[in-house]
C-alpha positions as CSV (number, residue, x, y, z in Angstrom):
1,M,78.3,-84.9,-57.2
2,S,74.7,-85.6,-58.0
3,L,72.4,-82.9,-59.3
4,R,70.5,-82.9,-56.0
5,R,73.7,-82.3,-54.0
6,L,74.8,-79.6,-56.5
7,V,71.5,-77.7,-55.9
8,W,70.6,-78.7,-52.3
9,N,72.5,-78.5,-49.0
10,D,71.4,-81.4,-46.9
11,A,73.2,-80.3,-43.8
12,E,71.4,-76.9,-43.8
13,R,68.2,-78.2,-45.5
14,R,68.1,-75.4,-48.1
15,L,69.3,-74.5,-51.6
16,R,73.0,-73.8,-52.1
17,A,74.0,-70.1,-52.2
18,P,74.0,-69.5,-56.0
19,F,70.5,-71.0,-56.3
20,R,69.3,-69.1,-53.2
21,L,70.3,-65.9,-54.9
22,I,68.4,-66.8,-58.1
23,A,65.4,-67.8,-56.0
24,T,65.7,-64.5,-54.1
25,V,65.5,-62.5,-57.3
26,V,62.4,-64.5,-58.4
27,V,60.7,-64.0,-55.0
28,V,61.5,-60.3,-54.8
29,V,60.2,-59.6,-58.3
30,A,57.1,-61.7,-57.7
31,V,56.3,-60.0,-54.3
32,S,56.9,-56.5,-55.8
33,L,54.6,-57.2,-58.7
34,V,51.9,-58.5,-56.5
35,I,52.1,-55.6,-54.1
36,G,52.4,-53.1,-57.0
37,V,49.3,-54.5,-58.7
38,G,47.4,-54.8,-55.4
39,I,48.2,-51.2,-54.4
40,G,47.4,-49.9,-57.9
41,T,44.0,-51.7,-57.9
42,A,43.1,-50.8,-54.4
43,F,43.9,-47.1,-54.8
44,S,43.1,-46.6,-58.5
45,D,40.2,-44.3,-57.8
46,V,42.0,-42.0,-55.3
47,L,45.6,-42.0,-56.6
48,G,46.6,-38.3,-57.2
49,S,43.7,-37.0,-55.2
50,S,45.4,-36.9,-51.8
51,A,49.0,-36.3,-50.8
52,L,48.5,-38.7,-47.8
53,V,47.3,-41.5,-50.2
54,N,50.2,-40.8,-52.5
55,L,52.6,-40.9,-49.6
56,F,51.2,-44.2,-48.3
57,V,51.5,-45.8,-51.8
58,S,55.0,-44.5,-52.3
59,V,56.2,-45.9,-49.0
60,V,54.6,-49.3,-49.6
61,L,56.0,-49.6,-53.1
62,A,59.5,-48.5,-51.9
63,G,59.4,-51.1,-49.2
64,A,58.1,-53.8,-51.5
65,T,61.7,-55.0,-52.3
66,G,62.4,-55.2,-48.6
67,I,59.2,-57.2,-48.1
68,G,60.3,-59.5,-50.9
69,G,63.7,-59.8,-49.4
70,F,62.2,-60.8,-46.0
71,V,60.0,-63.4,-47.6
72,A,63.0,-64.8,-49.5
73,A,65.1,-64.9,-46.3
74,R,62.2,-66.6,-44.4
75,Y,61.3,-69.3,-47.0
76,V,64.4,-69.6,-49.2
77,D,67.3,-68.8,-46.9
78,R,65.4,-70.0,-43.8
79,R,67.3,-67.5,-41.6
80,T,66.4,-65.7,-38.4
81,V,65.6,-62.0,-38.2
82,A,68.8,-61.4,-36.1
83,D,70.9,-63.2,-38.8
84,L,69.5,-60.7,-41.3
85,G,71.2,-57.9,-39.3
86,F,68.1,-56.9,-37.3
87,G,69.0,-58.2,-33.9
88,I,67.5,-55.1,-32.4
89,D,68.6,-54.2,-28.9
90,R,70.3,-51.3,-27.1
91,A,73.6,-51.8,-28.8
92,W,71.8,-51.9,-32.2
93,G,70.1,-48.6,-31.4
94,V,73.4,-46.9,-30.5
95,D,74.9,-48.0,-33.8
96,F,71.8,-46.9,-35.6
97,V,72.0,-43.4,-34.1
98,F,75.7,-43.2,-35.1
99,G,74.7,-44.1,-38.7
100,L,72.0,-41.5,-38.7
101,V,74.4,-38.8,-37.5
102,L,77.2,-39.9,-39.9
103,G,74.9,-39.9,-43.0
104,G,73.6,-36.4,-42.2
105,A,77.0,-35.1,-41.4
106,L,78.6,-36.4,-44.6
107,M,75.9,-34.8,-46.7
108,S,76.1,-31.6,-44.8
109,A,79.9,-31.6,-45.4
110,I,79.2,-31.9,-49.2
111,F,76.8,-29.0,-48.9
112,A,79.2,-26.8,-46.8
113,V,82.2,-27.4,-49.1
114,G,80.1,-26.8,-52.3
115,V,78.7,-23.6,-51.0
116,S,82.0,-22.3,-49.6
117,V,83.8,-22.6,-53.0
118,G,80.8,-21.5,-55.1
119,W,79.9,-24.9,-56.7
120,I,76.5,-24.8,-55.0
121,A,74.3,-21.7,-54.7
122,I,71.5,-21.3,-52.0
123,D,68.4,-20.0,-53.7
124,A,65.9,-20.0,-50.8
125,V,65.4,-21.3,-47.3
126,G,62.0,-21.9,-45.9
127,F,60.2,-23.7,-43.1
128,G,56.6,-23.2,-44.1
129,I,53.9,-25.8,-43.6
130,D,54.2,-27.0,-47.2
131,R,57.9,-27.6,-47.0
132,L,57.7,-29.2,-43.6
133,V,55.0,-31.6,-44.8
134,G,57.1,-32.3,-47.9
135,A,60.1,-33.1,-45.7
136,A,58.1,-35.4,-43.5
137,A,56.8,-37.2,-46.6
138,L,60.3,-37.7,-47.9
139,L,61.5,-38.9,-44.5
140,S,58.8,-41.6,-44.5
141,F,59.8,-42.6,-48.0
142,F,63.5,-42.7,-47.3
143,V,63.0,-44.7,-44.1
144,S,61.2,-47.3,-46.2
145,V,63.9,-47.3,-48.9
146,G,66.7,-47.5,-46.4
147,I,65.4,-50.5,-44.5
148,A,64.3,-52.3,-47.7
149,E,67.5,-51.8,-49.7
150,E,69.8,-52.7,-46.8
151,L,67.8,-55.8,-45.9
152,L,67.9,-57.0,-49.4
153,L,71.4,-56.0,-50.6
154,R,73.4,-56.4,-47.4
155,G,71.3,-58.6,-45.2
156,V,70.4,-61.1,-47.9
157,V,72.6,-60.8,-51.0
158,L,76.0,-59.9,-49.3
159,T,75.5,-62.6,-46.7
160,D,74.5,-65.3,-49.2
161,I,77.5,-64.6,-51.3
162,A,79.8,-64.6,-48.2
163,E,78.3,-67.8,-46.9
164,G,78.7,-69.5,-50.3
165,M,82.3,-68.4,-50.5
166,R,83.3,-69.5,-47.1
167,W,83.7,-73.2,-48.2
168,R,86.4,-72.3,-50.7
169,F,88.1,-69.2,-49.1
170,D,89.0,-67.9,-45.7
171,V,86.5,-65.8,-43.9
172,S,88.0,-62.4,-44.8
173,T,88.2,-63.2,-48.5
174,A,84.6,-64.6,-48.5
175,I,83.4,-61.3,-46.9
176,V,85.3,-59.1,-49.3
177,V,83.9,-60.9,-52.3
178,G,80.4,-60.6,-50.8
179,L,81.0,-56.9,-50.1
180,L,82.3,-56.1,-53.6
181,L,79.7,-58.2,-55.5
182,S,76.7,-56.9,-53.5
183,S,78.0,-53.3,-54.0
184,A,78.3,-53.9,-57.7
185,I,74.7,-55.1,-57.8
186,F,73.7,-52.0,-55.8
187,G,75.4,-49.8,-58.4
188,I,73.9,-51.6,-61.4
189,A,70.4,-51.5,-59.8
190,H,70.6,-47.7,-60.0
191,L,71.7,-47.6,-63.7
192,T,68.1,-47.2,-64.8
193,N,67.6,-44.1,-62.7
194,P,67.2,-40.7,-64.5
195,N,70.5,-39.1,-65.6
196,A,72.5,-42.3,-64.7
197,S,75.9,-42.9,-66.3
198,V,78.9,-45.2,-65.9
199,A,80.4,-42.7,-63.5
200,S,77.2,-42.6,-61.3
201,T,77.1,-46.4,-61.4
202,L,80.7,-46.7,-60.2
203,S,80.0,-44.1,-57.4
204,I,76.9,-45.8,-56.3
205,T,78.9,-49.0,-56.1
206,L,81.4,-47.2,-53.9
207,A,78.4,-46.1,-51.7
208,G,77.5,-49.8,-51.5
209,V,81.0,-50.5,-50.1
210,M,80.6,-47.8,-47.5
211,L,77.2,-49.1,-46.4
212,G,78.3,-52.7,-46.5
213,L,81.4,-51.9,-44.4
214,G,79.2,-51.0,-41.5
215,Y,77.5,-54.4,-41.8
216,V,80.6,-56.6,-42.2
217,L,82.4,-55.0,-39.3
218,T,79.5,-55.3,-36.8
219,G,77.3,-58.1,-38.2
220,D,74.3,-55.8,-37.9
221,L,72.5,-53.5,-40.3
222,A,72.1,-50.7,-37.8
223,I,74.9,-48.5,-39.2
224,P,74.1,-48.9,-42.9
225,V,70.4,-48.4,-42.3
226,G,71.0,-45.3,-40.3
227,I,73.5,-43.9,-42.9
228,H,71.2,-44.8,-45.8
229,I,68.1,-43.0,-44.3
230,S,69.8,-39.8,-43.2
231,W,72.1,-39.5,-46.3
232,N,69.1,-39.7,-48.7
233,F,66.8,-37.5,-46.5
234,V,69.4,-34.7,-45.9
235,Q,70.4,-34.9,-49.5
236,G,66.9,-34.5,-51.0
237,G,64.6,-33.3,-48.1
238,V,67.0,-30.7,-46.6
239,Y,69.4,-29.5,-49.2
240,G,67.3,-30.1,-52.3
241,F,69.9,-32.2,-54.2
242,A,68.8,-34.9,-56.6
243,V,68.9,-38.3,-55.0
244,S,70.4,-40.8,-57.3
245,G,69.0,-38.9,-60.3
246,L,65.6,-38.3,-58.7
247,D,64.4,-34.8,-58.1
248,F,61.6,-34.7,-55.5
249,G,60.9,-31.0,-55.9
250,T,60.5,-30.2,-52.2
251,S,63.1,-29.4,-49.6
252,L,63.8,-27.0,-46.7
253,V,66.7,-25.4,-48.7
254,E,66.6,-24.8,-52.4
255,T,69.9,-25.0,-54.1
256,T,71.4,-24.8,-57.6
257,E,74.5,-26.8,-58.6
258,Q,76.7,-24.4,-60.6
259,G,80.1,-26.1,-60.4
260,P,81.5,-28.7,-62.8
261,D,79.4,-31.9,-63.0
262,L,82.6,-33.9,-62.3
263,V,82.6,-32.3,-58.9
264,T,79.0,-31.8,-58.0
265,G,77.5,-34.8,-59.8
266,G,75.3,-32.7,-62.0
267,P,71.6,-33.8,-62.4
268,F,72.3,-37.2,-60.8
269,G,73.2,-35.6,-57.5
270,P,76.3,-35.4,-55.3
271,E,76.8,-39.2,-55.4
272,A,78.0,-39.0,-59.0
273,G,80.6,-36.3,-58.3
274,L,84.0,-36.0,-56.6
275,L,82.3,-34.4,-53.6
276,G,80.2,-37.5,-53.1
277,V,83.1,-39.8,-53.6
278,G,85.2,-37.9,-51.0
279,A,82.3,-38.1,-48.5
280,M,82.0,-41.9,-49.1
281,L,85.7,-42.4,-48.5
282,L,85.5,-40.2,-45.4
283,G,82.5,-42.2,-44.2
284,M,84.5,-45.5,-44.5
285,V,87.2,-44.0,-42.3
286,C,84.6,-42.8,-39.7
287,I,82.9,-46.2,-39.6
288,A,86.2,-47.9,-39.0
289,L,87.2,-45.5,-36.3
290,Y,83.8,-45.8,-34.6
291,V,84.0,-49.6,-34.7
292,R,87.4,-49.5,-33.2
293,F,86.3,-47.1,-30.4
294,R,83.1,-49.0,-29.6
295,Y,84.2,-52.6,-30.0
296,G,87.9,-52.4,-29.4
297,E,89.1,-53.7,-32.8
298,V,88.4,-53.4,-36.5
299,R,87.8,-56.8,-38.1
300,F,85.3,-58.6,-40.3
301,D,82.6,-60.2,-38.2
302,P,82.9,-64.0,-39.0
303,E,79.3,-64.5,-38.2
304,V,78.4,-62.8,-41.5
305,T,79.5,-66.1,-43.2
306,V,77.7,-68.4,-40.7
307,P,73.9,-68.6,-41.0
308,E,71.7,-68.8,-38.0
309,L,69.0,-71.2,-39.1
310,R,67.6,-72.9,-36.0
311,W,64.6,-70.7,-35.7
312,W,63.2,-72.0,-39.0
313,Q,64.1,-75.7,-38.5
């Protein structure tokens, strides 16, 4: 095989999967840096002076990886928006609402169990204007994070890996490999977060499997985007838990984790503890049951491994 054929897929008129992934990383980093520098320069005189300005900057910076992922999908993968898992229609909206409800319910279950056995203490509950504004700001931030990370990790990375594997393995194996590798990347990406550890990295990897399951069973990002947004928001904006090691300092309910870190996750948040792991496993079961109820069967969507490229050709 010539070097050109090794790198380039003539039939699809694009780079082969391993090189697309490398190019995606380069594009995402470059776009994030450009946006970061641009935002920093444009708002250098007013940063810190206004909560609204800080919110806008945070939302844009959080979404920078998603913007980079979309640019990579457009010019490197040459894929359609629908093929990225955003074929938005009524069915997509129904699945999205299910994801929102499930993410919030799972985090509420963690809170309820923790409080009932004394692992989590409620310090205060308030709905004053400051708390409501803070919650709204966090919701905006987590919407940006949820869309960006799902587009990049599931819509681009998982799909590229699965597409690359389909030539050597059957569809199910290719999707499982894509699901596991993209989830591992998701876990490793959080290793630099405050209070991260090997345990938190493994649990975030499991969270990636839960999120990815909603994608590979439906072929759309509706369920994982919904779960990602509501899980994070209810975790940090409602119950005041740390979100993957990040303490945002504002929530409708103030709590203190006083149980063993092995169970509660300690300063990293519930995701690093057994409560979080249990919720993720329960979430996978709920996703599978929902898909069976809504679509009549539980199976990997083979279209995850088949790119839709015609729009860009």
